[in-house]
N, CA, C and O atoms as a DFTB+ gen file, in Angstrom:
444 C
 N C O
     1  1     -38.507     -10.282      91.375
     2  2     -39.084     -10.195      92.707
     3  2     -38.378      -9.052      93.415
     4  3     -37.157      -9.079      93.566
     5  1     -39.133      -8.044      93.853
     6  2     -38.469      -6.949      94.560
     7  2     -38.254      -7.331      96.017
     8  3     -38.937      -8.205      96.551
     9  1     -37.302      -6.668      96.647
    10  2     -36.911      -7.071      98.000
    11  2     -38.009      -6.826      99.024
    12  3     -38.101      -7.561     100.007
    13  1     -38.842      -5.814      98.819
    14  2     -39.914      -5.545      99.773
    15  2     -40.936      -6.669      99.799
    16  3     -41.365      -7.081     100.877
    17  1     -41.340      -7.178      98.627
    18  2     -42.320      -8.254      98.599
    19  2     -41.737      -9.554      99.135
    20  3     -42.470     -10.402      99.644
    21  1     -40.423      -9.715      99.023
    22  2     -39.782     -10.932      99.509
    23  2     -39.749     -10.982     101.030
    24  3     -39.658     -12.069     101.602
    25  1     -39.821      -9.829     101.705
    26  2     -39.715      -9.854     103.158
    27  2     -41.017      -9.498     103.862
    28  3     -41.066      -9.487     105.092
    29  1     -42.064      -9.210     103.114
    30  2     -43.330      -8.894     103.763
    31  2     -44.017     -10.189     104.189
    32  3     -43.684     -11.267     103.697
    33  1     -44.953     -10.078     105.084
    34  2     -45.687     -11.254     105.521
    35  2     -45.072     -11.891     106.753
    36  3     -44.462     -11.217     107.583
    37  1     -45.240     -13.176     106.857
    38  2     -44.796     -13.888     108.046
    39  2     -44.370     -15.298     107.671
    40  3     -44.625     -15.759     106.559
    41  1     -43.724     -15.974     108.602
    42  2     -43.396     -17.386     108.458
    43  2     -43.997     -18.120     109.653
    44  3     -44.300     -17.514     110.681
    45  1     -44.160     -19.408     109.507
    46  2     -44.597     -20.239     110.619
    47  2     -43.366     -20.810     111.310
    48  3     -42.410     -21.226     110.655
    49  1     -43.398     -20.826     112.620
    50  2     -42.364     -21.518     113.389
    51  2     -43.107     -22.443     114.348
    52  3     -43.803     -21.988     115.256
    53  1     -42.951     -23.736     114.134
    54  2     -43.649     -24.712     114.959
    55  2     -42.937     -24.886     116.302
    56  3     -41.711     -24.812     116.383
    57  1     -43.708     -25.113     117.328
    58  2     -43.122     -25.317     118.652
    59  2     -42.188     -26.524     118.690
    60  3     -41.288     -26.586     119.528
    61  1     -42.395     -27.465     117.803
    62  2     -41.536     -28.650     117.767
    63  2     -40.088     -28.303     117.410
    64  3     -39.205     -29.154     117.515
    65  1     -39.841     -27.059     116.989
    66  2     -38.458     -26.652     116.719
    67  2     -37.608     -26.786     117.991
    68  3     -36.388     -26.927     117.914
    69  1     -38.255     -26.743     119.149
    70  2     -37.538     -26.925     120.417
    71  2     -36.881     -28.302     120.504
    72  3     -35.905     -28.482     121.232
    73  1     -37.422     -29.280     119.754
    74  2     -36.890     -30.642     119.763
    75  2     -35.932     -30.903     118.594
    76  3     -35.374     -31.995     118.482
    77  1     -35.742     -29.915     117.734
    78  2     -34.897     -30.063     116.550
    79  2     -33.447     -30.229     116.984
    80  3     -33.004     -29.579     117.931
    81  1     -32.709     -31.090     116.305
    82  2     -31.339     -31.394     116.723
    83  2     -30.389     -30.211     116.684
    84  3     -29.369     -30.239     117.371
    85  1     -30.679     -29.168     115.906
    86  2     -29.799     -28.007     115.837
    87  2     -30.299     -26.833     116.677
    88  3     -29.723     -25.746     116.625
    89  1     -31.363     -27.042     117.447
    90  2     -31.916     -25.935     118.229
    91  2     -30.905     -25.350     119.213
    92  3     -30.914     -24.146     119.468
    93  1     -30.041     -26.192     119.761
    94  2     -29.066     -25.706     120.749
    95  2     -27.806     -25.121     120.111
    96  3     -26.894     -24.697     120.820
    97  1     -27.750     -25.096     118.788
    98  2     -26.629     -24.508     118.054
    99  2     -27.112     -23.147     117.526
   100  3     -27.765     -23.076     116.484
   101  1     -26.788     -22.080     118.248
   102  2     -27.342     -20.754     117.949
   103  2     -27.078     -20.305     116.515
   104  3     -27.969     -19.751     115.871
   105  1     -25.878     -20.534     116.009
   106  2     -25.566     -20.102     114.646
   107  2     -26.400     -20.854     113.609
   108  3     -26.920     -20.255     112.668
   109  1     -26.522     -22.162     113.790
   110  2     -27.274     -22.971     112.823
   111  2     -28.762     -22.665     112.904
   112  3     -29.435     -22.602     111.875
   113  1     -29.280     -22.477     114.092
   114  2     -30.682     -22.086     114.248
   115  2     -30.931     -20.739     113.580
   116  3     -31.898     -20.588     112.834
   117  1     -30.074     -19.769     113.839
   118  2     -30.227     -18.449     113.235
   119  2     -30.164     -18.545     111.713
   120  3     -30.977     -17.933     111.020
   121  1     -29.219     -19.296     111.198
   122  2     -29.080     -19.433     109.752
   123  2     -30.312     -20.086     109.145
   124  3     -30.809     -19.627     108.117
   125  1     -30.811     -21.147     109.764
   126  2     -31.974     -21.848     109.223
   127  2     -33.198     -20.934     109.189
   128  3     -33.922     -20.904     108.194
   129  1     -33.431     -20.193     110.265
   130  2     -34.552     -19.254     110.278
   131  2     -34.365     -18.168     109.218
   132  3     -35.324     -17.778     108.553
   133  1     -33.151     -17.688     109.061
   134  2     -32.852     -16.693     108.029
   135  2     -33.182     -17.246     106.641
   136  3     -33.802     -16.562     105.826
   137  1     -32.767     -18.484     106.377
   138  2     -33.034     -19.095     105.073
   139  2     -34.534     -19.246     104.827
   140  3     -35.007     -18.990     103.720
   141  1     -35.279     -19.655     105.840
   142  2     -36.731     -19.789     105.684
   143  2     -37.364     -18.429     105.391
   144  3     -38.245     -18.317     104.539
   145  1     -36.912     -17.408     106.099
   146  2     -37.469     -16.065     105.904
   147  2     -37.139     -15.537     104.509
   148  3     -37.989     -14.924     103.864
   149  1     -35.917     -15.769     104.041
   150  2     -35.472     -15.219     102.761
   151  2     -35.868     -16.061     101.550
   152  3     -35.848     -15.559     100.426
   153  1     -36.223     -17.313     101.751
   154  2     -36.561     -18.190     100.632
   155  2     -37.809     -17.682      99.908
   156  3     -38.683     -17.049     100.499
   157  1     -37.859     -17.977      98.635
   158  2     -39.022     -17.603      97.836
   159  2     -40.239     -18.385      98.325
   160  3     -40.184     -19.607      98.460
   161  1     -41.334     -17.680      98.590
   162  2     -42.538     -18.356      99.077
   163  2     -43.455     -18.788      97.938
   164  3     -44.515     -19.370      98.169
   165  1     -43.035     -18.496      96.695
   166  2     -43.761     -18.963      95.511
   167  2     -42.762     -19.054      94.371
   168  3     -41.683     -18.464      94.425
   169  1     -43.134     -19.806      93.330
   170  2     -42.266     -19.895      92.164
   171  2     -42.100     -18.504      91.565
   172  3     -43.048     -17.722      91.503
   173  1     -40.885     -18.212      91.128
   174  2     -40.584     -16.879      90.593
   175  2     -39.468     -16.999      89.562
   176  3     -39.007     -18.096      89.246
   177  1     -39.051     -15.863      89.052
   178  2     -37.946     -15.817      88.116
   179  2     -37.065     -14.624      88.473
   180  3     -37.558     -13.551      88.820
   181  1     -35.753     -14.832      88.380
   182  2     -34.784     -13.778      88.669
   183  2     -33.692     -13.830      87.613
   184  3     -32.998     -14.840      87.495
   185  1     -33.532     -12.777      86.856
   186  2     -32.517     -12.691      85.790
   187  2     -32.597     -13.899      84.855
   188  3     -31.574     -14.432      84.425
   189  1     -33.813     -14.319      84.550
   190  2     -34.011     -15.448      83.646
   191  2     -33.843     -16.809      84.287
   192  3     -33.907     -17.829      83.601
   193  1     -33.628     -16.840      85.599
   194  2     -33.437     -18.100      86.323
   195  2     -34.723     -18.433      87.059
   196  3     -35.262     -17.600      87.788
   197  1     -35.212     -19.644      86.868
   198  2     -36.412     -20.098      87.576
   199  2     -36.060     -20.363      89.042
   200  3     -35.123     -21.100      89.346
   201  1     -36.818     -19.758      89.926
   202  2     -36.643     -19.957      91.360
   203  2     -37.899     -20.661      91.861
   204  3     -39.007     -20.145      91.710
   205  1     -37.727     -21.818      92.445
   206  2     -38.866     -22.566      92.962
   207  2     -39.185     -22.131      94.386
   208  3     -38.337     -21.587      95.094
   209  1     -40.406     -22.380      94.783
   210  2     -40.815     -22.148      96.165
   211  2     -39.832     -22.876      97.079
   212  3     -39.574     -24.067      96.903
   213  1     -39.285     -22.148      98.062
   214  2     -38.331     -22.748      98.990
   215  2     -36.883     -22.570      98.590
   216  3     -35.986     -23.021      99.302
   217  1     -36.633     -21.911      97.445
   218  2     -35.263     -21.658      96.991
   219  2     -34.822     -20.256      97.371
   220  3     -35.643     -19.355      97.548
   221  1     -33.538     -20.090      97.490
   222  2     -32.930     -18.796      97.785
   223  2     -31.653     -18.675      96.973
   224  3     -30.785     -19.545      97.044
   225  1     -31.533     -17.603      96.204
   226  2     -30.296     -17.329      95.486
   227  2     -29.462     -16.424      96.381
   228  3     -29.919     -15.366      96.813
   229  1     -28.229     -16.856      96.653
   230  2     -27.420     -16.131      97.633
   231  2     -25.945     -16.414      97.420
   232  3     -25.552     -17.115      96.487
   233  1     -25.151     -15.858      98.298
   234  2     -23.713     -16.138      98.367
   235  2     -23.347     -16.191      99.845
   236  3     -24.118     -15.748     100.697
   237  1     -22.184     -16.727     100.145
   238  2     -21.722     -16.723     101.535
   239  2     -21.667     -15.302     102.069
   240  3     -22.045     -15.037     103.210
   241  1     -21.188     -14.390     101.226
   242  2     -21.062     -12.995     101.655
   243  2     -22.425     -12.381     101.965
   244  3     -22.565     -11.663     102.956
   245  1     -23.437     -12.653     101.129
   246  2     -24.763     -12.062     101.372
   247  2     -25.411     -12.650     102.623
   248  3     -26.077     -11.934     103.371
   249  1     -25.221     -13.946     102.855
   250  2     -25.769     -14.559     104.070
   251  2     -25.047     -14.012     105.295
   252  3     -25.672     -13.700     106.309
   253  1     -23.729     -13.899     105.193
   254  2     -22.940     -13.359     106.297
   255  2     -23.407     -11.947     106.647
   256  3     -23.591     -11.620     107.820
   257  1     -23.593     -11.130     105.644
   258  2     -24.054      -9.756     105.870
   259  2     -25.462      -9.746     106.471
   260  3     -25.741      -8.956     107.373
   261  1     -26.344     -10.607     105.984
   262  2     -27.730     -10.637     106.459
   263  2     -27.896     -11.185     107.865
   264  3     -28.833     -10.814     108.571
   265  1     -26.989     -12.070     108.276
   266  2     -27.114     -12.696     109.597
   267  2     -26.166     -12.122     110.635
   268  3     -26.398     -12.259     111.836
   269  1     -25.097     -11.479     110.175
   270  2     -24.077     -11.004     111.095
   271  2     -23.100     -12.099     111.500
   272  3     -22.232     -11.868     112.342
   273  1     -23.226     -13.288     110.914
   274  2     -22.303     -14.387     111.183
   275  2     -21.110     -14.272     110.245
   276  3     -21.231     -13.734     109.145
   277  1     -19.971     -14.771     110.671
   278  2     -18.801     -14.777     109.786
   279  2     -19.056     -15.755     108.635
   280  3     -19.896     -16.648     108.745
   281  1     -18.333     -15.579     107.548
   282  2     -18.500     -16.496     106.416
   283  2     -18.137     -17.925     106.815
   284  3     -18.757     -18.873     106.334
   285  1     -17.143     -18.092     107.686
   286  2     -16.788     -19.440     108.145
   287  2     -17.924     -20.056     108.968
   288  3     -18.216     -21.244     108.830
   289  1     -18.563     -19.252     109.825
   290  2     -19.697     -19.754     110.609
   291  2     -20.858     -20.123     109.700
   292  3     -21.530     -21.129     109.926
   293  1     -21.096     -19.317     108.676
   294  2     -22.160     -19.622     107.705
   295  2     -21.840     -20.941     107.004
   296  3     -22.703     -21.812     106.893
   297  1     -20.607     -21.086     106.535
   298  2     -20.197     -22.309     105.839
   299  2     -20.373     -23.531     106.740
   300  3     -20.885     -24.562     106.302
   301  1     -19.953     -23.415     107.988
   302  2     -20.078     -24.526     108.939
   303  2     -21.543     -24.886     109.160
   304  3     -21.897     -26.065     109.135
   305  1     -22.400     -23.888     109.375
   306  2     -23.813     -24.162     109.626
   307  2     -24.520     -24.688     108.385
   308  3     -25.392     -25.550     108.492
   309  1     -24.156     -24.180     107.203
   310  2     -24.725     -24.729     105.965
   311  2     -24.381     -26.207     105.837
   312  3     -25.229     -27.011     105.452
   313  1     -23.148     -26.566     106.156
   314  2     -22.740     -27.974     106.089
   315  2     -23.515     -28.836     107.081
   316  3     -23.865     -29.974     106.768
   317  1     -23.784     -28.311     108.266
   318  2     -24.582     -29.053     109.247
   319  2     -25.991     -29.285     108.709
   320  3     -26.522     -30.392     108.802
   321  1     -26.600     -28.231     108.142
   322  2     -27.960     -28.357     107.601
   323  2     -28.002     -29.312     106.411
   324  3     -28.984     -30.032     106.231
   325  1     -26.962     -29.324     105.610
   326  2     -26.878     -30.277     104.489
   327  2     -26.741     -31.702     105.016
   328  3     -27.367     -32.624     104.493
   329  1     -25.923     -31.880     106.049
   330  2     -25.646     -33.230     106.560
   331  2     -26.891     -33.904     107.116
   332  3     -26.978     -35.131     107.125
   333  1     -27.848     -33.121     107.574
   334  2     -29.067     -33.703     108.139
   335  2     -30.271     -33.551     107.202
   336  3     -31.401     -33.852     107.585
   337  1     -30.027     -33.092     105.993
   338  2     -31.079     -33.077     104.978
   339  2     -32.049     -31.916     105.038
   340  3     -33.082     -31.952     104.369
   341  1     -31.754     -30.889     105.816
   342  2     -32.649     -29.729     105.867
   343  2     -32.565     -28.895     104.594
   344  3     -33.560     -28.321     104.151
   345  1     -31.358     -28.833     104.004
   346  2     -31.156     -28.043     102.789
   347  2     -30.309     -28.815     101.791
   348  3     -29.614     -29.771     102.134
   349  1     -30.389     -28.368     100.546
   350  2     -29.435     -28.757      99.520
   351  2     -28.944     -27.459      98.895
   352  3     -29.557     -26.408      99.082
   353  1     -27.842     -27.527      98.155
   354  2     -27.377     -26.319      97.479
   355  2     -26.691     -26.686      96.178
   356  3     -26.097     -27.755      96.033
   357  1     -26.795     -25.762      95.238
   358  2     -26.136     -25.892      93.947
   359  2     -25.396     -24.594      93.694
   360  3     -26.001     -23.522      93.672
   361  1     -24.086     -24.687      93.505
   362  2     -23.265     -23.497      93.322
   363  2     -22.903     -23.298      91.855
   364  3     -22.686     -24.258      91.116
   365  1     -22.843     -22.040      91.454
   366  2     -22.309     -21.656      90.152
   367  2     -21.138     -20.719      90.437
   368  3     -20.787     -20.494      91.595
   369  1     -20.540     -20.176      89.388
   370  2     -19.441     -19.247      89.617
   371  2     -19.936     -17.863      90.035
   372  3     -19.124     -17.005      90.383
   373  1     -21.250     -17.626      90.009
   374  2     -21.792     -16.311      90.362
   375  2     -22.667     -16.317      91.611
   376  3     -22.747     -15.304      92.306
   377  1     -23.317     -17.424      91.907
   378  2     -24.250     -17.480      93.033
   379  2     -24.476     -18.932      93.432
   380  3     -24.027     -19.858      92.757
   381  1     -25.177     -19.104      94.535
   382  2     -25.573     -20.425      95.014
   383  2     -27.082     -20.442      95.173
   384  3     -27.676     -19.471      95.642
   385  1     -27.700     -21.545      94.783
   386  2     -29.125     -21.740      95.029
   387  2     -29.236     -22.694      96.208
   388  3     -28.834     -23.854      96.121
   389  1     -29.782     -22.198      97.308
   390  2     -30.039     -23.026      98.482
   391  2     -31.512     -23.416      98.438
   392  3     -32.382     -22.564      98.258
   393  1     -31.783     -24.696      98.601
   394  2     -33.157     -25.209      98.617
   395  2     -33.468     -25.754      99.992
   396  3     -32.747     -26.608     100.508
   397  1     -34.540     -25.261     100.586
   398  2     -35.019     -25.807     101.856
   399  2     -35.858     -27.019     101.501
   400  3     -36.919     -26.893     100.891
   401  1     -35.381     -28.191     101.884
   402  2     -35.934     -29.452     101.413
   403  2     -37.425     -29.594     101.716
   404  3     -38.186     -29.979     100.829
   405  1     -37.856     -29.303     102.909
   406  2     -39.271     -29.466     103.273
   407  2     -39.986     -28.131     103.420
   408  3     -40.838     -27.977     104.294
   409  1     -39.649     -27.169     102.574
   410  2     -40.220     -25.830     102.705
   411  2     -41.746     -25.859     102.750
   412  3     -42.347     -25.193     103.593
   413  1     -42.374     -26.611     101.868
   414  2     -43.848     -26.652     101.842
   415  2     -44.418     -27.237     103.131
   416  3     -45.496     -26.841     103.574
   417  1     -43.702     -28.166     103.724
   418  2     -44.136     -28.738     105.005
   419  2     -44.043     -27.684     106.100
   420  3     -44.951     -27.557     106.921
   421  1     -42.944     -26.924     106.113
   422  2     -42.748     -25.902     107.135
   423  2     -43.648     -24.693     106.923
   424  3     -44.098     -24.075     107.888
   425  1     -43.910     -24.356     105.671
   426  2     -44.580     -23.098     105.356
   427  2     -45.822     -23.294     104.507
   428  3     -46.042     -22.536     103.562
   429  1     -46.636     -24.288     104.816
   430  2     -47.889     -24.466     104.074
   431  2     -48.884     -23.406     104.534
   432  3     -49.026     -23.128     105.725
   433  1     -49.552     -22.838     103.572
   434  2     -50.542     -21.797     103.856
   435  2     -51.869     -22.203     103.254
   436  3     -51.982     -22.433     102.050
   437  1     -52.864     -22.287     104.104
   438  2     -54.183     -22.619     103.605
   439  2     -54.780     -21.369     102.978
   440  3     -54.676     -20.276     103.533
   441  1     -55.397     -21.534     101.830
   442  2     -56.008     -20.390     101.136
   443  2     -57.328     -20.031     101.778
   444  3     -57.994     -19.094     101.337
């Protein structure tokens, strides 16, 4: 997946996000929107690794660079999102796969 195709298009942001428990936490809100924007919008493959719709292969450093948040702020906000079930993550020694749990609910597209 080339980087241009990964960032083209749009995402949906529902007005109900105003009622979301992390809406008043600027770092966590920014991180969550970043993850939705960067997540794969369809099943794909990267370096022989299957990436499902709603997954993102990343590192703390890449998220920090992409959001402008410190790595500690990213770590803290990732933990908040995990604690409330918005995301899950699986780490390896080279990268982390972050999964947005309800990605299809947030980003359903009618054909």
